[in-house]
C-alpha positions in Angstrom: 233.9 110.4 -62.6 232.2 108.9 -59.6 231.3 105.8 -61.7 235.0 105.6 -62.9 236.4 105.7 -59.4 233.7 103.4 -58.0 234.8 100.8 -60.6 238.4 100.9 -59.2 237.0 100.9 -55.6 234.8 97.8 -56.1 237.5 95.9 -58.0 240.1 96.6 -55.3 237.8 95.7 -52.5 236.8 92.4 -54.2 240.5 91.6 -54.7 241.3 92.2 -51.0 243.3 95.4 -51.6 243.3 97.9 -48.7 241.6 101.1 -50.0 242.8 104.1 -48.0 240.9 106.9 -49.7 238.0 107.3 -52.1 237.8 111.0 -53.3 235.6 112.8 -55.7 237.6 115.9 -56.8 241.3 116.7 -56.2 243.3 118.8 -53.8 242.2 119.9 -50.3 239.5 117.8 -48.7 236.3 119.8 -48.0 234.3 116.9 -46.5 235.5 113.6 -45.3 234.1 110.7 -43.4 235.8 107.3 -42.5 233.8 104.1 -42.8 235.7 101.0 -42.0 239.2 101.2 -43.4 238.4 103.8 -46.1 238.1 107.6 -45.9 235.5 109.0 -48.2 236.1 112.6 -49.4 234.7 115.4 -51.4 237.7 117.5 -52.5 238.0 121.2 -53.5 239.0 120.9 -57.2 236.1 119.4 -59.2 238.5 117.8 -61.8 238.6 114.1 -61.6 239.0 112.0 -58.4 241.0 109.1 -57.1 241.1 105.9 -55.2 244.2 105.6 -53.0 245.1 101.9 -52.6 247.8 100.6 -50.3 251.0 99.8 -52.1 250.0 101.7 -55.2 252.7 104.4 -55.3 256.3 103.4 -55.9 257.6 105.7 -53.2 255.7 103.8 -50.4 257.4 101.6 -48.0 256.2 98.2 -49.1 255.9 95.4 -46.5 254.7 92.6 -48.8 251.4 92.4 -47.0 248.7 90.5 -48.8 246.4 93.6 -48.8 248.9 95.7 -50.8 248.2 96.2 -54.5 251.7 95.2 -55.6 251.3 91.9 -53.7 248.5 90.9 -56.1 248.9 88.9 -59.2 249.1 90.5 -62.6 245.6 89.5 -63.6 244.2 90.9 -60.4 246.0 94.2 -60.8 244.9 94.3 -64.4 241.3 93.9 -63.3 241.6 96.8 -60.8 243.1 99.2 -63.3 240.6 98.2 -66.1 237.6 98.4 -63.8 237.4 102.3 -64.0 237.4 102.7 -67.8 235.2 99.6 -68.1 232.6 101.1 -65.8 232.6 104.3 -67.9 232.0 102.3 -71.1 229.2 100.3 -69.5 227.6 103.5 -68.2 227.8 105.0 -71.7 226.1 101.9 -73.1 223.3 102.1 -70.4 222.8 105.8 -71.0 222.8 105.7 -74.8 220.5 102.6 -74.7 218.1 104.4 -72.4 218.0 107.2 -75.0 216.9 104.8 -77.7 214.3 103.4 -75.3 212.9 106.8 -74.1 213.1 108.3 -77.5 215.2 111.1 -78.9 214.5 113.6 -81.7 217.3 114.1 -84.1 217.7 115.8 -87.5 216.6 113.2 -90.2 219.4 114.3 -92.5 222.2 113.1 -90.1 221.6 109.5 -91.3 221.1 110.4 -95.0 223.8 110.2 -97.6 225.8 113.5 -97.6 224.3 115.1 -100.8 224.9 118.8 -100.9 221.6 120.7 -101.1 223.0 124.3 -100.8 226.2 126.3 -100.5 226.3 129.3 -98.2 227.2 132.6 -99.8 230.9 133.5 -99.5 231.7 130.1 -98.0 234.8 128.0 -98.2 232.7 125.4 -100.0 232.2 127.7 -103.0 235.9 128.6 -103.1 236.7 124.9 -103.1 234.5 124.3 -106.2 231.9 122.2 -104.5 228.5 122.2 -106.2 224.8 121.5 -105.3 224.0 117.8 -105.7 227.6 116.7 -105.1 227.6 113.4 -103.1 230.5 113.5 -100.6 232.5 110.3 -100.6 235.4 111.1 -98.3 236.7 113.9 -96.1 240.4 114.2 -95.4 240.9 110.7 -96.9 238.2 109.2 -94.5 235.2 107.5 -96.3 231.9 108.9 -95.2 228.4 107.5 -95.7 226.2 109.9 -93.7 225.9 113.6 -93.0 226.9 112.9 -89.4 230.2 111.4 -90.5 230.9 114.2 -93.0 230.2 117.0 -90.5 232.3 115.3 -87.8 235.4 115.1 -90.0 234.9 118.6 -91.4 234.5 120.0 -87.8 237.6 118.1 -86.5 239.8 119.6 -89.3 239.5 123.1 -87.8 241.4 125.5 -90.0 243.6 122.7 -91.5 243.6 122.3 -95.3 241.1 119.5 -96.3 240.6 117.3 -99.3 237.0 116.4 -100.1 236.2 113.7 -102.6 232.7 114.0 -104.3 230.7 112.2 -106.9 229.3 114.6 -109.5 227.1 112.8 -112.0 229.2 109.9 -113.2 232.6 111.4 -112.3 234.7 111.6 -109.2 236.3 114.9 -108.2 238.6 115.9 -105.4 238.6 119.5 -104.1 240.9 121.1 -101.6 240.3 124.0 -99.3 240.6 125.4 -95.8 237.6 125.5 -93.5 236.7 128.5 -91.4 236.6 128.0 -87.7 233.6 128.5 -85.4 235.4 130.2 -82.5 233.0 129.0 -79.8 233.7 125.3 -80.7 237.0 125.4 -82.5 235.3 123.4 -85.2 235.8 123.6 -88.9 233.0 124.9 -91.1 232.8 125.1 -94.9 229.2 126.2 -95.5 227.4 123.2 -97.0 223.8 122.2 -96.2 221.8 119.1 -96.7 218.8 118.9 -99.0 216.0 121.0 -97.5 213.2 121.8 -100.0 211.5 125.2 -99.5 208.2 123.8 -98.3 206.0 125.7 -95.9 205.7 123.8 -92.7 203.9 126.4 -90.6 202.3 129.9 -90.9 202.1 132.7 -88.3 198.7 134.3 -88.1 198.6 137.9 -89.3 202.0 137.8 -91.1 202.4 138.5 -94.8 202.6 134.8 -95.9 199.2 134.0 -94.4 197.6 137.2 -95.8 199.0 136.5 -99.3 197.3 133.0 -99.3 200.3 130.7 -98.8 199.4 127.4 -97.2 201.1 124.7 -95.3 202.8 122.1 -97.6 203.2 124.7 -100.4 206.6 124.4 -102.1 208.0 127.7 -103.2 209.7 127.1 -106.5 210.5 130.6 -107.7 210.7 134.2 -106.5 210.8 137.1 -109.0 211.5 134.5 -111.7 214.5 133.2 -109.8 214.3 129.4 -109.2 214.4 128.5 -105.5 215.7 125.0 -104.6 216.6 125.3 -100.9 215.1 126.6 -97.7 218.2 128.7 -96.9 218.1 130.2 -100.3 214.5 131.3 -99.6 215.5 132.8 -96.3 218.3 134.8 -97.9 216.0 136.2 -100.6 213.2 137.2 -98.2 215.7 138.7 -95.7 217.2 140.9 -98.3 213.8 142.2 -99.6 212.1 143.8 -96.6 209.1 145.9 -97.6 209.6 144.9 -101.3 206.8 143.1 -103.1 207.9 139.6 -104.2 206.2 137.6 -107.0 206.1 134.0 -105.7 205.4 130.8 -107.6 204.3 127.9 -105.5 203.6 124.2 -106.2 200.3 123.1 -104.5 198.8 119.7 -105.0 200.6 119.3 -108.4 199.6 122.7 -109.7 201.5 126.0 -109.9 200.1 129.2 -108.4 201.3 132.8 -108.6 201.1 134.9 -105.5 202.4 138.4 -104.4 203.7 139.0 -100.9 205.7 141.8 -99.2 208.0 140.7 -96.4 207.6 142.6 -93.1 210.7 144.4 -91.9 212.3 143.5 -88.5 215.9 144.4 -87.5 216.6 145.4 -91.1 215.5 141.9 -92.4 212.5 140.7 -94.2 210.1 138.1 -92.7 207.1 136.3 -94.2 206.0 134.4 -91.1 206.6 130.9 -92.3 208.6 128.0 -90.9 210.1 125.0 -92.6 208.9 121.5 -92.5 210.0 119.6 -89.4 213.0 117.6 -90.5 213.4 115.7 -87.3 212.6 112.1 -86.5 211.8 110.4 -83.2 213.9 107.4 -82.5 212.3 105.0 -80.0 212.7 101.3 -79.7 212.0 98.3 -77.4 214.3 97.2 -74.6 216.4 94.6 -76.6 216.6 96.7 -79.7 217.6 99.8 -77.6 220.4 97.8 -76.0 221.6 96.5 -79.4 221.5 100.0 -80.9 223.2 101.5 -77.8 226.1 99.0 -78.0 226.4 99.7 -81.8 226.3 103.5 -81.3 229.0 103.4 -78.6 231.1 101.2 -80.8 230.8 103.7 -83.7 231.6 106.6 -81.3 234.6 104.7 -80.0 235.9 104.1 -83.5 235.4 107.8 -84.5 237.1 108.9 -81.2 240.2 106.8 -81.9 240.3 108.0 -85.5 240.1 111.6 -84.2 243.0 110.9 -81.8 245.0 109.5 -84.7 244.3 112.5 -86.8 245.2 114.9 -83.9 248.5 113.1 -83.4 249.3 113.2 -87.1 248.2 116.9 -87.3 245.4 116.1 -89.8 242.8 117.5 -87.3 242.9 120.8 -85.5 243.8 120.8 -81.8 241.4 123.7 -81.4 238.6 121.2 -81.4 239.8 119.7 -78.1 237.8 120.8 -75.1 237.9 120.3 -71.3 235.8 120.9 -68.2 234.7 124.4 -69.2 233.5 123.3 -72.6 231.7 120.3 -71.0 230.0 122.6 -68.5 228.9 125.0 -71.4 227.5 122.1 -73.5 225.9 120.5 -70.5 223.8 123.6 -69.9 222.8 123.7 -73.6 221.8 120.1 -73.9 219.9 120.1 -70.5 217.6 122.7 -72.0 216.9 120.4 -74.9 215.4 117.7 -72.7 216.2 114.5 -70.8 217.1 112.4 -73.8 219.6 114.9 -75.1 221.1 115.2 -71.6 221.4 111.4 -71.2 223.0 111.1 -74.7 225.6 113.8 -73.8 226.4 112.2 -70.5 226.9 108.9 -72.3 229.3 110.6 -74.7 231.3 112.2 -71.9 231.5 108.9 -70.0 232.6 107.0 -73.1 235.3 109.7 -73.8 236.5 109.5 -70.2 236.8 105.7 -70.4 238.7 105.9 -73.8 241.0 108.6 -72.5 241.9 106.6 -69.4 242.8 103.6 -71.6 245.6 105.5 -73.4 249.0 104.0 -72.6 250.2 107.1 -70.7 251.8 106.5 -67.3 249.5 107.6 -64.4 246.5 106.8 -66.5 244.9 103.4 -66.2 246.1 102.5 -69.7 249.6 103.4 -68.6 249.3 101.0 -65.6 248.0 98.3 -67.9 250.9 98.8 -70.3 253.4 98.5 -67.4 251.7 95.3 -66.3 252.3 94.0 -69.8 256.0 94.9 -69.6 256.2 93.2 -66.2 254.5 90.1 -67.7 257.0 89.9 -70.6 260.0 90.5 -68.3 258.6 87.9 -65.9 259.6 90.1 -62.9 258.3 93.3 -61.3 259.6 96.6 -62.5 262.1 98.3 -60.2 260.9 101.3 -58.1 263.2 103.5 -60.1 261.5 102.6 -63.4 258.1 103.0 -61.9 259.0 106.5 -60.6 260.4 107.4 -64.0 257.2 106.2 -65.7 255.1 108.4 -63.4 257.3 111.5 -64.1 257.0 110.9 -67.9 253.2 110.6 -67.5 253.2 114.0 -65.6 255.3 115.6 -68.3 252.7 114.5 -70.9 249.5 115.2 -69.0 250.3 118.5 -67.3 251.0 120.4 -70.6 247.9 118.6 -72.1 245.7 119.8 -69.3 247.1 123.4 -69.6 246.5 123.4 -73.3 242.9 122.1 -72.9 242.2 124.9 -70.4 243.7 127.4 -72.7 241.4 126.2 -75.5 238.4 126.4 -73.2 239.2 129.9 -72.1 240.0 131.1 -75.7 236.6 129.8 -76.9 234.9 131.4 -73.9 236.3 134.9 -74.6 236.2 134.6 -78.4 239.9 134.5 -79.2 
């Protein structure tokens, strides 16, 4: 938010516009200090901020002075309004580029084709008729090429009915179903998992797996004569058989071996003391490549954001996925614990989202001001005070219910409604 308002501030100063107030936060001013012509404030409500420019509001008594915003040309006013969102977008590019340079660990499967490796028990995916080895081609009519895209569109659907097109062998199938909703996020979930072979990645000393002779890189291919094809399937079988001897067939260096192991019981579940192979990759690049990938990534996120907005407006996506300050605060705490790169990546996403939101053609927002400038340009004369006041009222009628709904969503997720 500081970067956003700083963009407006710098553009206004450069254009010779009198800046009366620069505030981070809204409402009553907790701290304030005047330097030169501008009063710098820290306000009580930590939601947004503002730069108060002379001649900005339609209800002001305009004098026609050269330092009033309305006295400036359309291109100059355009640059002042655009500067805030533009600074957010530039900050997002810097942050995301720095993530590629510093390096970030991410699940390898996110960039893989969305081939279904497993279906959770009693999941919507099974009711929909999806099958293991299906290649997802589109979700809700939107083509997908990676797991990341598929998961995003499924999550944004919430509890709305969803069409999923898959390739099964040499044929194309379309299935329909309704996702379940993860209450904490308001996101849709259908219970599909990427390919994850049941290969031992690590062993805990003294646990049943080590004592039975299992080794790192062993692939468990059957338990009690039941074929095992996915790590989640292995976990389900072991969890359900605490203190029960299991006959395990493993593939080791091209040869099959038979072992017997009894899962240890803990909280009514069975444990072997094994972990899966690490399926994360470290993405790290040079300076120029990091900038290139940062720009590309921000462009992809922008395209996905606008597509999500379109789907929200057309009721193809669930409004339960929309979050506000409380959700951002929750997620900030979670990603901060995951490391610097994750935190920078999240900050970049928030900054980009803020820039995009402010470019929407809603009066009061920067995009609304830019739209009114376009109308003024086409009419070849300034809009009347009455029309500018009307535009602001319309903007408030749009934004206030939106903010209230976002807070409702945040609180509902917080208390588990």
